[in-house]
C-alpha positions as CSV (number, residue, x, y, z in Angstrom):
1,M,-25.5,39.3,-20.7
2,Q,-24.3,39.7,-17.6
3,T,-26.1,36.1,-16.5
4,R,-24.2,34.5,-19.3
5,G,-20.8,35.7,-17.9
6,H,-21.9,34.4,-14.5
7,A,-22.9,31.0,-15.8
8,T,-19.4,30.8,-17.5
9,L,-17.7,32.4,-14.1
10,W,-19.6,29.4,-12.3
11,L,-18.8,26.6,-14.7
12,A,-15.3,27.3,-14.8
13,V,-15.2,27.2,-10.8
14,S,-17.0,24.0,-10.6
15,L,-14.7,22.6,-13.2
16,R,-11.2,23.4,-11.2
17,C,-13.1,22.2,-7.7
18,L,-13.9,19.0,-9.7
19,L,-10.3,18.6,-11.0
20,A,-8.7,19.5,-7.5
21,A,-11.0,16.7,-6.1
22,L,-9.8,14.1,-8.8
23,G,-6.0,15.1,-8.1
24,F,-6.7,14.2,-4.0
25,S,-7.7,10.8,-4.9
26,Q,-4.2,10.1,-6.6
27,E,-2.2,8.3,-3.4
28,F,1.6,7.4,-4.1
29,R,2.3,6.2,-0.8
30,A,1.5,2.2,0.2
31,T,-0.7,0.6,3.0
32,L,0.4,-3.0,4.3
33,S,-2.5,-4.2,6.4
34,G,-3.3,-8.0,7.7
35,R,-4.2,-9.9,10.4
36,V,-2.0,-11.9,13.4
37,F,-3.0,-15.3,14.6
38,D,-1.4,-18.1,17.2
39,P,-0.7,-21.3,16.4
40,T,-4.3,-22.3,16.8
41,G,-6.0,-19.8,14.3
42,A,-6.8,-17.3,17.0
43,A,-6.6,-13.6,16.9
44,V,-3.4,-12.1,18.9
45,P,-4.8,-8.6,20.2
46,N,-2.0,-5.6,21.3
47,A,0.6,-7.1,19.0
48,R,3.2,-4.9,18.2
49,V,3.5,-4.8,14.1
50,E,6.7,-2.6,12.9
51,A,7.3,-1.7,9.3
52,V,11.0,-0.5,8.7
53,N,11.9,1.1,5.1
54,V,15.1,-0.6,4.5
55,A,16.8,2.3,2.6
56,T,15.6,5.1,5.0
57,N,15.5,3.7,8.0
58,E,11.7,5.0,8.4
59,T,9.7,3.1,11.2
60,T,5.6,3.1,11.2
61,T,4.1,0.9,13.9
62,A,0.6,-0.4,14.8
63,T,-1.2,-2.2,17.2
64,T,-3.4,-5.2,16.2
65,D,-7.2,-4.5,17.5
66,V,-8.9,-7.3,19.3
67,S,-9.8,-9.4,15.9
68,G,-6.0,-9.2,15.5
69,A,-5.9,-6.7,12.5
70,Y,-3.6,-3.7,11.8
71,T,-3.3,-1.7,9.1
72,L,0.2,0.5,8.4
73,P,-1.1,3.5,5.8
74,F,1.0,6.1,4.3
75,L,4.3,4.0,3.7
76,R,6.3,5.3,0.9
77,P,7.0,3.0,-1.9
78,G,10.3,1.0,-1.3
79,T,11.7,-2.2,0.6
80,Y,10.4,-3.1,4.1
81,R,10.9,-5.6,7.0
82,L,8.2,-6.4,9.0
83,T,8.4,-7.3,12.5
84,V,5.8,-8.6,14.8
85,T,6.3,-9.1,18.4
86,A,3.4,-10.1,21.2
87,S,3.9,-11.6,24.6
88,G,4.5,-15.1,25.3
89,F,5.2,-15.4,21.4
90,K,8.5,-15.2,19.0
91,T,9.3,-12.5,16.9
92,F,8.2,-12.8,13.7
93,T,10.4,-10.9,11.2
94,R,9.7,-10.7,7.0
95,E,12.5,-9.2,5.1
96,N,12.1,-7.9,1.5
97,I,8.6,-6.7,1.2
98,V,8.5,-4.3,-1.9
99,L,5.6,-1.9,-1.7
100,Q,4.7,0.0,-5.3
101,V,3.2,3.2,-5.8
102,G,-0.3,2.9,-4.4
103,Q,-0.4,-0.5,-3.4
104,I,-2.2,-2.0,-0.7
105,A,-0.7,-5.3,0.1
106,G,-1.8,-7.8,2.5
107,I,0.2,-9.7,4.9
108,D,-1.2,-12.2,7.4
109,V,1.2,-13.3,10.4
110,K,1.6,-16.4,12.1
111,L,3.0,-16.1,15.7
112,E,4.7,-19.5,17.4
113,V,4.4,-20.1,21.2
114,G,7.8,-19.2,22.8
115,E,9.7,-16.1,24.8
116,V,10.1,-12.8,22.8
117,A,13.7,-13.1,22.7
118,E,13.4,-16.1,20.3
119,R,12.8,-15.1,16.7
120,I,11.2,-16.7,13.7
121,E,12.8,-15.1,10.4
122,V,10.8,-15.7,6.9
123,T,13.2,-15.8,4.0
124,A,11.1,-17.5,1.2
125,Q,8.1,-15.2,0.8
126,A,5.2,-15.6,-1.7
127,A,4.4,-12.6,-3.9
128,L,2.4,-9.9,-2.5
129,L,-1.1,-9.7,-3.1
130,E,-3.5,-6.7,-3.2
131,T,-6.4,-8.5,-1.2
132,Q,-7.4,-5.7,0.4
133,T,-8.4,-3.8,-2.4
134,A,-9.5,-4.6,-6.3
135,S,-8.1,-1.7,-7.4
136,R,-4.8,-1.6,-9.6
137,S,-2.3,0.6,-10.3
138,G,1.2,0.6,-12.2
139,I,4.5,2.5,-12.9
140,V,5.2,4.0,-16.5
141,N,8.8,4.3,-16.5
142,T,10.8,7.0,-19.1
143,T,11.8,4.2,-21.3
144,Q,8.5,2.7,-21.7
145,V,7.3,6.6,-22.7
146,T,10.0,7.2,-25.0
147,E,10.3,3.4,-26.7
148,L,6.5,2.1,-26.8
149,P,4.1,2.9,-29.8
150,L,1.8,5.4,-28.9
151,N,-1.2,7.2,-30.8
152,T,-0.8,10.6,-31.4
153,R,2.3,10.5,-28.7
154,N,-0.3,10.4,-26.0
155,P,1.4,9.2,-22.9
156,F,-2.2,8.6,-21.1
157,M,-2.4,5.9,-23.7
158,L,0.0,4.1,-21.7
159,G,-2.4,3.4,-18.7
160,A,-4.4,1.5,-21.2
161,M,-1.3,-0.7,-21.9
162,M,-1.3,-1.4,-18.1
163,S,-2.5,-5.1,-17.1
164,G,-6.1,-5.0,-15.6
165,V,-7.1,-2.1,-17.1
166,I,-10.0,-2.2,-19.6
């Protein structure tokens, strides 16, 4: 009888550990990454990349590596301004980058030769694509939970209604 009690206790502890591990995998913050190039398409190492949350003025910075790649992880969802500066190049700025929950957005930057005091501002922009990962995420708001038809009123069924979910 005592063996059965140990097995039940072991099963309960294992199940809690498994559920705790799954809970940590749900990251709400977003990531911004990409590469910085010069006009010839060569990588620009040691460029300073800065993302500023427009609502909170929170700033996150990174420096490109030898291949011109940068990554700005752990960004709170919101609207950002991306600024890239490098010696011998004009400052690049892109406004209104909207990051969603768990999004990994890729933005490649092409710098123009010139003085750092000169600026390039991108106003027209393409939609952000998650080129860095194949994962999908979505936001279910309270209106969807209350107004969409759900089988047995199970809110987890809304996940199956998101685009790209099979």
